[in-house]
PARO-464038 format. One record per atom (N, C-alpha, C): x, y, z. Coordinates in pm, whole numbers, padded with zeros to 5 digits, always signed. Layout:
# PARO-464038
XYZ...
This chain:
# PARO-464038
-02613-02430+14724-02733-02365+14784-02731-02394+14934-02725-02294+15024-02729-02317+15166-02865-02350+15217-02926-02462+15174-03052-02508+15230-03035-02540+15366-03146-02549+15443-03146-02592+15583-03082-02731+15588-02994-02755+15674-02926-02881+15680-03017-02997+15701-03108-02978+15789-03203-03092+15815-03298-03119+15700-03333-03021+15630-03421-03027+15510-03344-03096+15402-03203-03078+15389-03124-03132+15289-03124-03287+15314-03139-03328+15434-03140-03472+15475-03273-03539+15421-03372-03449+15396-03504-03506+15347-03501-03525+15195-03401-03487+15127-03411-03473+14983-03465-03593+14914-03405-03707+14938-03452-03832+14878-03595-03860+14916-03630-03838+15036-03763-03864+15080-03859-03777+15004-03829-03648+14998-03906-03552+14916-03925-03588+14772-03814-03636+14712-03831-03684+14577-03920-03797+14565-03927-03892+14661-04018-04005+14661-04165-03951+14674-04188-03856+14766-04324-03798+14772-04363-03734+14652-04282-03656+14587-04316-03583+14467-04342-03668+14354-04266-03775+14337-04290-03868+14222-04411-03950+14237-04447-03981+14365-04568-04049+14389-04697-03956+14356-04688-03837+14393-04793-03734+14363-04795-03724+14218-04685-03722+14142-04685-03702+13991-04764-03814+13928-04773-03936+13989-04841-04048+13928-04984-04043+13965-05041-03958+14042-05183-03961+14080-05241-03823+14060-05220-03755+13941-05280-03624+13911-05434-03625+13912-05484-03533+13990-05631-03521+14005-05671-03378+13977-05794-03353+13940-05832-03221+13885-05932-03148+13980-05910-03016+13980-06003-02927+14042-06022-02948+14186-06151-02962+14238-06172-02987+14378-06170-03136+14409-06164-03222+14315-06178-03367+14343-06042-03433+14341-05972-03425+14466-05839-03473+14485-05838-03568+14592-05913-03690+14586-05913-03778+14706-05779-03847+14737-05709-03899+14630-05584-03959+14645-05481-03862+14699-05473-03756+14633-05376-03646+14665-05396-03606+14814-05522-03567+14847-05548-03520+14984-05522-03622+15087-05550-03752+15057-05524-03857+15149-05375-03870+15175-05300-03862+15073-05148-03884+15092-05089-03764+15164-05129-03643+15141-05085-03524+15217-05123-03545+15353-05243-03577+15387-05294-03578+15534-05217-03690+15603-05188-03802+15531-05106-03911+15605-04976-03865+15636-04909-03799+15550-04776-03736+15585-04772-03649+15697-04875-03551+15693-04891-03453+15803-04917-03517+15944-04998-03623+15941-05014-03695+16067-04884-03762+16117-04804-03811+16017-04671-03869+16065-04584-03770+16113-04588-03654+16065-04500-03542+16110-04532-03499+16255-04660-03530+16291-04711-03473+16423-04757-03339+16429-04820-03293+16326-04879-03158+16330-04984-03145+16448-05006-03029+16504-05093-03020+16623-05232-03024+16582-05274-02977+16470-05411-02977+16423-05410-03012+16271-05517-03082+16228-05532-03102+16087-05682-03094+16057-05716-02999+15970-05842-02957+15945-05872-02994+15795-05943-03104+15767-05966-03148+15629-06102-03103+15579-06127-03126+15442-06255-03102+15384-06288-02954+15364-06183-02875+15357-06201-02732+15333-06197-02722+15176-06288-02657+15119-06306-02645+14968-06299-02786+14911-06379-02872+14978-06392-03011+14936-06274-03102+14970-06153-03076+14909-06040-03161+14936-05920-03083+14990-05936-02957+15016-05833-02882+15079-05812-02905+15236-05706-02855+15280-05686-02879+15424-05591-02773+15478-05599-02749+15610-05511-02655+15681-05454-02735+15803-05316-02745+15806-05250-02798+15922-05193-02689+16007-05201-02703+16136-05147-02608+16228-05026-02672+16303-04915-02602+16308-04808-02638+16391-04777-02531+16496-04773-02562+16619-04749-02469+16725-04599-02446+16747-04552-02333+16762-04414-02305+16797-04393-02313+16943-04288-02260+16993-04256-02261+17138-04299-02131+17206-04292-02130+17338-04327-02009+17406-04468-02015+17474-04499-01918+17557-04626-01914+17629-04747-01888+17531-04717-01831+17424-04819-01804+17328-04833-01899+17207-04764-02010+17225-04752-02104+17108-04882-02131+17037-04982-02159+17126-05111-02193+17063-05200-02084+17016-05173-01961+17058-05259-01849+17016-05182-01720+16982-05058-01745+16946-04978-01619+16909-04999-01591+16769-04909-01508+16702-04923-01478+16562-04911-01599+16481-04996-01599+16360-05002-01716+16273-04957-01675+16140-04861-01742+16073-04824-01713+15938-04879-01828+15847-04926-01792+15746-04985-01890+15647-04887-01915+15523-04872-02047+15490-04794-02087+15381-04883-02172+15297-04897-02148+15160-04990-02218+15076-04919-02298+14968-04972-02413+14939-04927-02492+14817-05051-02540+14746-05059-02531+14612-05162-02580+14534-05133-02727+14495-05244-02807+14491-05228-02951+14470-05283-03010+14347-05362-02937+14267-05436-02999+14147-05348-03010+14033-05392-03083+13929-05319-03107+13807-05403-03054+13692-05369-03086+13570-05428-03031+13454-05471-03151+13367-05578-03130+13279-05626-03229+13188-05541-03234+13055-05420-03274+13067-05323-03280+12963-05267-03422+12955-05271-03487+12846-05197-03621+12828-05049-03598+12843-04985-03681+12927-04835-03655+12959-04751-03718+12849-04648-03634+12813-04547-03681+12718-04406-03666+12768-04389-03668+12901-04268-03645+12961-04159-03754+12945-04209-03880+12929-04120-03991+12914-04058-04037+13042-04090-03982+13156-04029-04027+13287-04085-04152+13320-04016-04231+13416-04063-04368+13448-04163-04357+13561-04192-04240+13612-04306-04227+13713-04421-04146+13650-04449-04179+13519-04547-04109+13450-04688-04115+13508-04769-04018+13478-04910-04014+13526-04978-04154+13513-05040-04196+13626-05118-04318+13611-05269-04290+13581-05296-04159+13569-05441-04119+13534-05438-04067+13394-05482-04152+13301-05477-04113+13164-05542-03984+13133-05478-03894+13062-05542-03763+13023-05510-03652+13122-05462-03694+13237-05425-03585+13342-05280-03588+13366-05220-03469+13400-05080-03471+13448-05055-03352+13530-04940-03353+13597-04887-03236+13676-04803-03162+13582-04870-03078+13496-04798-02999+13398-04759-02867+13451-04798-02836+13575-04770-02701+13631-04678-02707+13758-04637-02828+13795-04550-02838+13906-04619-02836+14049-04749-02857+14050-04816-02849+14182-04784-02966+14265-04737-03074+14209-04679-03185+14282-04557-03142+14355-04478-03071+14296-04357-03009+14358-04391-02901+14461-04484-02818+14432-04526-02722+14536-04573-02792+14662-04663-02893+14645-04702-02970+14762-04592-03035+14838-04492-03085+14761-04378-03149+14822-04304-03051+14900-04266-02932+14841-04193-02830+14925-04262-02797+15050-04390-02778+15052-04457-02746+15178-04459-02858+15276-04467-02985+15223-04457-03106+15316-04317-03104+15370-04218-03080+15295-04083-03073+15353-04068-02970+15465-04120-02855+15443-04114-02752+15541-04203-02794+15672-04313-02861+15639-04400-02913+15755-04324-03016+15843-04249-03105+15773-04175-03200+15859-04072-03130+15941-04003-03046+15891-03894-02962+15958-03955-02889+16073-04052-02804+16044-04117-02722+16145-04181-02796+16253-04240-02906+16236-04297-03000+16333-04192-03060+16420-04079-03080+16362-03967-03138+16436-03893-03043+16516-03865-02919+16461-03773-02826+16539-03853-02725+16619-03965-02678+16563-04048-02575+16637-03968-02450+16684-03875-02409+16603-03786-02303+16639-03847-02168+16601-03970-02143+16644-04044-02026+16617-04156-02002+16724-04204-01880+16730-04304-01850+16828-04437-01852+16757-04549-01861+16830-04679-01848+16760-04711-01981+16687-04773-01957+16577-04821-02073+16497-04801-02065+16341-04789-02176+16277-04782-02168+16133-04912-02247+16082-04970-02193+15973-05089-02259+15913-05044-02309+15782-05037-02438+15752-05004-02489+15621-05132-02516+15536-05142-02438+15426-05263-02442+15349-05242-02522+15222-05302-02637+15211-05295-02725+15094-05430-02704+15021-05411-02640+14900-05533-02589+14826-05564-02669+14699-05682-02703+14675-05728-02756+14548-05765-02648+14443-05782-02698+14322-05850-02615+14216-05788-02481+14187-05644-02470+14185-05594-02347+14144-05617-02332+13988-05611-02445+13915-05616-02437+13771-05763-02422+13716-05859-02439+13808-05995-02445+13751-06078-02328+13803-06144-02356+13916-06251-02268+13964-06209-02168+14074-06083-02170+14111-06042-02076+14220-06053-02134+14352-05979-02248+14381-05980-02301+14509-05945-02210+14624-05852-02113+14590-05814-02013+14692-05934-01925+14731-06009-01885+14636-06121-01806+14663-06228-01885+14757-06249-02015+14729-06336-02094+14798-06284-02106+14952-06154-02127+14961-06103-02134+15101-06114-02012+15180-06091-01903+15106-06105-01772+15177-06254-01754+15213-06345-01776+15124-06492-01767+15152-06531-01857+15262-06473-01966+15272-06502-02066+15390-06438-02018+15525-06362-01911+15521-06330-01851+15638-06190-01889+15700-06097-01939+15613-05971-01993+15679-05891-01885+15743-05892-01763+15694-05809-01660+15751-05856-01628+15883-05993-01610+15906-06041-01576+16040-06031-01705+16125-06071-01810+16077-06080-01938+16157-05951-01964+16223-05832-01946+16145-05708-01980+16204-05621-01856+16239-05679-01743+16235-05617-01622+16278-05487-01596+16195-05493-01616+16067-05377-01598+15977-05357-01449+15960-05239-01405+15986-05203-01262+15976-05133-01222+15850-05058-01316+15789-04982-01293+15657-04979-01436+15590-04958-01425+15457-04957-01548+15380-04864-01539+15266-04798-01661+15228-04698-01662+15126-04713-01783+15046-04661-01778+14919-04666-01896+14828-04540-01887+14733-04514-02000+14678-04412-02017+14579-04465-02084+14450-04404-02046+14334-04435-02131+14214-04306-02141+14137-04286-02260+14079-04162-02299+14007-04168-02214+13876-04047-02186+13825-04032-02106+13703-03930-02170+13603-03978-02245+13513-03898-02283+13400-03825-02166+13333-03690-02183+13303-03621-02073+13241-03544-01988+13347-03587-01981+13461-03517-01913+13569-03410-02007+13621-03290-01959+13650-03186-02052+13696-03219-02130+13818-03172-02259+13834-03209-02335+13942-03181-02269+14072-03281-02262+14161-03260-02211+14285-03267-02070+14297-03279-01991+14193-03295-01842+14196-03443-01807+14226-03465-01693+14284-03592-01649+14320-03623-01505+14245-03740-01498+14214-03793-01366+14150-03915-01326+14207-03937-01202+14228-04068-01149+14271-04061-00995+14247-04175-00934+14285-04178-00787+14275-04280-00727+14367-04267-00617+14429-04369-00560+14516-04482-00503+14435-04604-00504+14483-04719-00447+14419-04769-00549+14319-04826-00504+14210-04891-00600+14111-04782-00693+14047-04803-00819+14051-04705-00916+14006-04765-00997+13890-04901-01039+13895-04961-01115+13791-05095-01058+13766-05141-01065+13642-05261-00992+13597-05395-01064+13639-05501-00983+13638-05634-01036+13646-05676-01102+13508-05749-01203+13517-05785-01277+13395-05936-01284+13380-05984-01248+13272-06131-01258+13241-06142-01333+13117-06256-01392+13088-06287-01470+12969-06409-01418+12902-06412-01413+12772-06527-01367+12699-06579-01473+12598-06706-01493+12585-06772-01570+12488-06868-01487+12413-06870-01501+12275-06964-01426+12191-07037-01533+12113-07164-01534+12121-07250-01627+12045-07330-01545+11939-07306-01577+11814-07365-01503+11701-07464-01595+11639-07594-01537+11618-07699-01603+11549-07732-01529+11415-07708-01590+11305-07748-01531+11184-07844-01617+11111-07848-01611+10980-07942-01683+10894-07852-01750+10792-07845-01883+10799-07764-01956+10705-07835-01972+10571-07756-02028+10473-07803-02051+10347-07701-02116+10246-07735-02117+10124-07635-02164+10019-07533-02069+10003-07406-02125+09989-07292-02048+09966-07294-01963+09849-07369-02013+09746-07384-01935+09622-07486-01824+09623-07559-01818+09731-07670-01721+09743-07659-01641+09882-07541-01570+09902-07518-01499+10027-07621-01394+10052-07676-01341+09954-07771-01232+09963-07898-01278+10041-07927-01410+10045-08044-01458+10113-08006-01496+10265-07886-01459+10303-07842-01496+10441-07816-01376+10522-07794-01400+10658-07732-01302+10746-07603-01367+10793-07497-01340+10731-07372-01427+10744-07296-01408+10883-07306-01510+10969-07228-01499+11095-07086-01522+11076-07031-01570+10969-06885-01570+10951-06832-01433+10941-06889-01354+10852-06845-01220+10837-06860-01135+10963-06963-01164+11038-06984-01085+11161-06878-01127+11264-06844-01256+11271-06743-01299+11356-06605-01237+11331-06568-01233+11190-06448-01170+11145-06446-01026+11184-06558-00961+11166-06561-00809+11201-06548-00791+11348-06610-00870+11432-06607-00847+11572-06463-00883+11622-06401-00986+11570-06265-01019+11618-06163-00913+11586-06175-00855+11472-06090-00740+11430-06125-00616+11512-06240-00584+11531-06278-00468+11608-06239-00477+11754-06247-00599+11808-06200-00622+11953-06058-00585+11973-05975-00612+11864-05836-00584+11882-05807-00435+11892-05899-00352+11843-05875-00204+11852-05894-00149+11994-05949-00231+12091-05958-00194+12232-05813-00171+12279-05715-00252+12248-05582-00234+12294-05518-00121+12227-05533-00115+12089-05461-00017+12010-05516+00120+12016-05643+00139+12043-05709+00272+12028-05790+00323+12155-05818+00228+12249-05899+00265+12360-05834+00278+12491-05711+00241+12503-05641+00242+12634-05509+00301+12618-05463+00369+12731-05343+00429+12751-05218+00330+12731-05125+00360+12641-05028+00261+12597-04944+00212+12716-04924+00280+12818-04843+00240+12931-04920+00156+13033-05046+00143+13024-05131+00056+13113-05132-00089+13044-05068-00183+13125-05062-00315+13058-05201-00373+13030-05226-00433+12921-05352-00483+12883-05326-00585+12757-05383-00701+12775-05393-00802+12666-05533-00837+12646-05578-00827+12516-05708-00888+12471-05677-00978+12353-05705-01099+12383-05667-01201+12280-05791-01285+12232-05826-01285+12104-05924-01373+12050-05861-01499+12025-05900-01612+12090-05830-01737+12083-05908-01853+12023-06041-01836+11991-06118-01930+11920-06225-01866+11835-06248-01910+11718-06362-01881+11631-06410-02006+11576-06538-02044+11601-06593-02171+11550-06708-02133+11469-06713-02190+11349-06839-02177+11266-06822-02256+11131-06936-02291+11080-06934-02364+10955-06887-02505+10965-06927-02582+10848-06897-02725+10846-06853-02763+10705-06905-02701+10595-06859-02738+10463-06844-02617+10378-06794-02638+10259-06746-02516+10178-06866-02438+10102-06985-02516+10086-07085-02446+10011-07209-02403+10092-07190-02402+10224-07302-02370+10312-07255-02247+10405-07337-02140+10403-07321-02034+10502-07389-02079+10628-07321-02081+10745-07384-02137+10869-07479-02043+10929-07557-02094+11020-07647-02011+11101-07581-01942+11217-07470-02001+11274-07415-01948+11400-07261-01946+11388-07210-01860+11484-07065-01854+11497-07040-01825+11651-06918-01866+11685-06880-01857+11828-06735-01798+11835-06717-01700+11921-06591-01635+11952-06560-01653+12093-06436-01686+12127-06385-01691+12265-06256-01627+12276-06222-01580+12396-06088-01518+12419-06057-01482+12566-05945-01418+12587-05908-01382+12725-05868-01239+12735-05887-01180+12847-05848-01040+12877-05758-01042+13004-05656-00970+12993-05554-00965+13117-05536-00819+13143-05560-00786+13271-05542-00636+13325-05485-00637+13461-05442-00519+13498-05397-00496+13630-05484-00392+13701-05527-00295+13627-05609-00181+13683-05761-00207+13670-05836-00207+13776-05982-00230+13758-06042-00129+13661-05991-00010+13652-06048+00087+13560-06029+00051+13412-05912-00016+13385-05882-00068+13246-05983-00188+13223-06004-00270+13324-06091-00378+13311-06229-00342+13281-06285-00240+13346-06413-00190+13325-06433-00120+13181-06323-00059+13143-06316-00002+13002-06331-00109+12899-06256-00224+12920-06262-00330+12821-06402-00393+12814-06468-00410+12929-06604-00461+12933-06700-00375+12868-06683-00248+12883-06777-00151+12820-06753-00150+12670-06632-00142+12626-06613-00138+12480-06647-00266+12418-06629-00383+12483-06659-00503+12423-06814-00517+12399-06891-00468+12491-07040-00470+12479-07072-00383+12355-07014-00267+12354-07043-00166+12243-07010-00227+12108-06887-00292+12103-06843-00347+11967-06937-00464+11931-06972-00556+12022-07060-00664+11986-07191-00616+11938-07244-00526+12012-07376-00465+11967-07369-00398+11834-07267-00317+11817-07256-00242+11697-07222-00332+11576-07140-00424+11585-07100-00508+11475-07220-00608+11439-07302-00644+11543-07419-00728+11509-07517-00650+11433-07534-00521+11470-07627-00435+11394-07577-00419+11252-07456-00399+11237-07407-00371+11102-07407-00484+11007-07401-00607+11063-07410-00732+10980-07549-00797+10980-07644-00736+11060-07771-00778+11052-07799-00919+11123-07708-00944+11224-07721-01062+11305-07753-01031+11451-07784-01136+11525-07794-01124+11670-07667-01166+11734-07629-01109+11846-07510-01153+11912-07529-01135+12071-07477-01232+12139-07481-01219+12284-07337-01240+12343-07302-01136+12423-07168-01143+12494-07185-01193+12633-07105-01295+12666-07096-01344+12800-06960-01314+12853-06943-01220+12931-06813-01167+12989-06800-01227+13132-06700-01313+13150-06679-01384+13287-06566-01315+13350-06575-01251+13464-06473-01187+13547-06407-01304+13621-06285-01316+13602-06206-01433+13671-06122-01382+13786-05996-01453+13794-05917-01420+13910-05869-01275+13909-05869-01209+14018-05813-01073+14027-05670-01070+14011-05608-00955+13996-05470-00933+13994-05398-00989+14121-05285-01045+14101-05211-01093+14219-05115-00973+14261-05141-00917+14378-05085-00792+14420-05003-00822+14558-04869-00817+14547-04790-00843+14662-04776-00719+14752-04787-00740+14881-04767-00642+14979-04624-00597+14974-04589-00470+14963-04454-00420+14944-04362-00463+15052-04411-00446+15185-04322-00474+15306-04304-00628+15313-04409-00707+15296-04391-00852+15305-04299-00908+15187-04310-00835+15074-04228-00883+14963-04083-00860+14987-04055-00743+15041-03923-00709+15085-03861-00813+15179-03944-00846+15281-03910-00946+15382-03888-01083+15322-03978-01115+15236-03960-01249+15178-03843-01255+15076-03815-01149+15017-03683-01146+14930-03564-01163+15009-03563-01093+15129-03442-01106+15212-03433-01252+15266-03530-01316+15302-03522-01457+15339-03480-01550+15228-03523-01516+15101-03483-01595+14980-03334-01571+14961-03281-01452+14995-03137-01424+14982-03067-01505+15077-03118-01535+15203-03047-01607+15301-03034-01751+15245-03129-01802+15174-03132-01946+15128-03048-01961+15002-03073-01856+14908-03009-01880+14771-02890-01791+14748-02870-01701+14840-02766-01592+14825-02829-01472+14752-02796-01355+14804-02859-01234+14760-02837-01213+14596-02733-01269+14543-02710-01254+14403-02805-01332+14318-02875-01424+14384-02974-01512+14317-03120-01469+14346-03142-01354+14388-03278-01303+14414-03297-01178+14337-03397-01182+14248-03442-01055+14185-03568-01005+14251-03547-00904+14328-03664-00849+14411-03757-00753+14336-03706-00704+14217-03786-00611+14133-03798-00669+14000-03849-00783+13986-03853-00856+13858-03950-00810+13762-04040-00727+13795-04149-00680+13713-04263-00768+13713-04371-00740+13633-04484-00808+13631-04510-00879+13510-04604-00978+13513-04634-01060+13397-04790-01077+13380-04828-01119+13257-04973-01125+13228-05039-01257+13257-04968-01354+13316-05020-01480+13366-05113-01448+13490-05187-01538+13524-05278-01518+13643-05265-01629+13745-05319-01608+13861-05292-01700+13979-05403-01670+14087-05462-01775+14133-05576-01754+14223-05526-01732+14373-05397-01742+14394-05340-01694+14520-05375-01544+14545-05416-01476+14441-05461-01336+14450-05566-01313+14552-05662-01414+14558-05767-01407+14653-05715-01404+14802-05611-01481+14829-05560-01484+14962-05483-01361+14991-05415-01299+14878-05350-01167+14905-05451-01054+14918-05566-01069+14869-05677-00970+14897-05722-00980+15039-05707-01096+15097-05762-01110+15239-05657-01077+15335-05528-01104+15307-05424-01086+15401-05293-01032+15330-05209-00958+15388-05086-00909+15325-04994-01026+15311-04913-01037+15211-04816-01139+15188-04739-01122+15063-04689-01237+15016-04617-01224+14891-04610-01362+14814-04595-01356+14690-04585-01464+14594-04447-01454+14523-04369-01557+14521-04241-01564+14452-04234-01676+14362-04140-01656+14264-04109-01757+14174-03977-01813+14204-03967-01951+14190-03844-02029+14221-03801-02094+14101-03670-02062+14050-03626-02108+13923-03604-02263+13931-03644-02324+13823-03623-02477+13814-03534-02514+13691-03459-02400+13633-03371-02423+13521-03440-02450+13391-03364-02492+13291-03407-02523+13161-03501-02642+13164-03628-02624+13118-03724-02735+13107-03829-02705+13023-03920-02800+12993-04037-02757+12913-04111-02666+12983-04195-02585+12920-04272-02481+12989-04381-02532+13072-04442-02444+13151-04556-02482+13229-04672-02505+13132-04753-02603+13169-04871-02650+13087-04834-02728+12956-04707-02767+12949-04653-02839+12833-04665-02986+12861-04696-03075+12764-04709-03215+12792-04569-03284+12831-04461-03217+12800-04335-03268+12835-04269-03217+12962-04340-03131+13029-04295-03059+13154-04282-03165+13270-04185-03147+13352-04168-03218+13479-04099-03132+13577-04153-03136+13699-04094-03061+13810-03945-03101+13833-03857-03012+13873-03716-03047+13904-03709-03068+14047-03685-03195+14076-03671-03233+14224-03557-03162+14298-03459-03114+14220-03337-03051+14280-03382-02930+14364-03494-02851+14322-03535-02737+14385-03623-02749+14506-03675-02877+14533-03769-02898+14637-03702-02862+14777-03591-02905+14801-03527-02866+14938-03506-02711+14952-03481-02644+14837-03462-02504+14843-03593-02433+14876-03702-02475+14814-03829-02419+14844-03876-02453+14985-03850-02577+15029-03892-02603+15172-03808-02526+15264-03680-02503+15237-03595-02427+15324-03642-02274+15328-03684-02229+15214-03741-02085+15211-03865-02080+15299-03960-02170+15287-04072-02165+15366-04035-02181+15523-03944-02271+15548-03910-02281+15693-03843-02163+15747-03750-02104+15676-03680-01985+15721-03775-01868+15738-03873-01859+15650-03970-01755+15647-04047-01747+15777-04079-01867+15824-04154-01879+15949-04064-01846+16065-03937-01893+16067-03841-01855+16180-03797-01722+16183-03802-01650+16068-03761-01507+16069-03881-01426+16097-04002-01457+16055-04119-01380+16083-04161-01378+16223-04135-01504+16284-04188-01531+16425-04060-01590+16505-03956-01516+16526-03840-01579+16584-03847-01599+16725-03780-01700+16776-03759-01728+16911-03627-01650+16960-03610-01617+17074-03494-01545+17122-03379-01633+17101-03267-01570+17042-03143-01641+17010-03164-01770+16938-03249-01761+16829-03276-01874+16754-03157-01924+16680-03135-02052+16667-03029-02108+16600-03040-02097+16446-02935-02084+16379-02930-02070+16227-02893-02199+16164-02864-02302+16241-02805-02423+16186-02893-02524+16120-03028-02520+16163-03125-02607+16103-03086-02751+16156
C-alpha cells in the first residue's frame, strides 16, 4: 500500500494510541478520558487552534496551511467518531477494555487514531493552502453527536466548506475502499407500541382483552407494510425486534410491548410507513378490544454523499490504495450513520475502509485492525493536499 512515507513512520506510535484508546472505552457524550487523550496529542502536534467542549466532549482542531490565506482560506473538515458501545468485550486481546461492560466494538478507537495520524502529519508538513478542521465527535452510537455539533454551529464557526469521514469495514479486503455517490446508508427510525388489555386466568380468556393476541396481530400486520404498501424497488426494511408480555403459563397478562426498527432512503417512503403503522396499530387495537399507543421516533436521516465530492474522494483513495482497490459505485446499505447530519449541512463523502476478515461490527470479539490505520491517515492527509493544493506540491510525504 503506497501510504504516505512520513505516516508510515508513525505506524507503531499509532498502534500505541489505538490500543490505549481501546482500553478506555466511554459512552455517548461522556468521554472525559478519551477527549483528554486526544486533546493532549493534538497539543503535542502543534495544532493552531483547539476548541474543546463541543457537544460536551467533542472538539475541533484547526491546522493552518501555507500561503497568504492560510488562516482564512478554504477549510476542509475531517471527522472521526470517538465513542464506544455498552458491550462486554470477548476479543481476548491483551489490551482488553478496562471499563467493564463497555468496548470499542465498532472501531471508533481506530477512526480516532487515523485522524490523529493525519493531524500529526498535516501539522508537521502543512503542504496545503487554507485550513483543515479536524472534528473529533462523541455519541455516534447513541444520541447523534454529529447532529449536536452541527446544531452548535461548527460548520459556520469554522467556515467548513466540505466534510469527509471513514469507517472500517470487516469483510472488505485490507486497505480497500468502498463508497457510492448519492444515498449510501439508510435513515433509521424506531417504533414502540404499548398495548393495554385486561388480564385474567388463562382458562377463562373470554373474561379478558388479550394483549398477547393483539401483539401477534400487530406484528404480523406491520410486516405487510413492506410486502403490500410500498413499491418493490424502493428500499425499505421494517423489522419487529422485540415483543415482551406475560410471566407465567396460566395467566393472560394486562400489557404487551412491541419494539422495532424502520430503515428508509426516501422521505416519502418514511412518511408512508409512519401513516400505515398508525393505521395498523389503531385498527388492530380496535379489532382485539384493547388500547394501544404508538411511539414513533424519527432517528438519523439517510447518509447521502455528494456526487462530485465522492468522485474526488474515490480518486484520492485510488492514489493511496491503487485504483483496483477502490469500488466507487458500491451501492447502498441499510445501516445508519449520524455523519448524515454533517452531510446535510455541507457537501462531502463517507467511505468504507476494508479491515479484512474479522468479527463483525458490534460483536464482542471485534477488534480494529491496526494495519489499516496508516492507510486511513494517508487518505485523510492526501484528501487535504489534493483539495487545497499548494503550487508544485510534493508527492513524497
